[in-house]
N, C-alpha and C positions, 0 to 999 in steps of 0.2 A: 504494500500500500504506499502511495505517494505522501510524503510531509506536505503539510501546507505551510506557505512562509507565514512568518509572524505579521500580525496586522500592524501596519505603520501609517497612520492617518498623516497625511501632509509631509512625510519623511522619505526622502528618497535613499534607497540602499545604495552603497557604493558597488562598484563592479568587483572589487576584492571581496566584499562580503557575500555577493552572489556566488562566487567561486567556492567559498568554504561552506555554504549553507544549503547548495543545491544538488540535485541528483545528476548523472552523467547526461540524461536527455535534456535536462533544463540547461546545462552548460552548453551542449550542442546548439541548442535554440538560441541561447545567448550570443555564443560566437558567430552563428550565422547571421544573426540580426545586426551584429556589430560591423559585419563585412559588407552588409546590405544586400543579403542573398535571400531569395525566396527559397520555399522548400523545393520547388520545381528546378531552380538554378542549382542547388545543391546536389539534388538527385542527378542532374545531367553531369556535374562534373564528377560524381562517383560512379556514373553508369549504374545507377540504381534507381528504383521507381520512387515516385513522390510518396507514396504509401509507406515505403520503407523508412523514409526520412521521417514522416510523421510518426510512425511507430516507435522509432528510435528516440524522438524527442519527447514522446509520452511514456518513455520507459517500458513500452511493450515488447519492443524487439531489443534482446540484449546485444551487445558488440562482443562476441566471444573469441575473436581472433585478433592477433596482434597486427596482422597485416591489414584487415579492415580498420582497425583504430588508426594505424599509421596514414592510410589512404584519406580517412575522415579528417583527421588533425591536418593533413597536407591541404586538402580542399578548405579548410576553414583558415588556413593561414597561421596555425599554432603549432607548438610542439606537443608531442604526447605528454610530457610532463606537465604542461599547461592545463591539458585538458583532463588530468586526473582529479 
């Protein structure tokens, strides 16, 4: 089950706090948005379906192979260490 972020009325969370308080899927979505990509754009770069990207971002589809994680990190312009 996915954790809900704390309620912060009128307070913006920092980028760094997002990385420490989020799931892998939420991090993927944050990096994708930061890069200005749509799910469709990221899917095309990964040679995956838009549905796959959506499922990864919602933590339905786990990333089980390091090669896929490396490809995803490269498509998002981050290192594997940053995305952990």
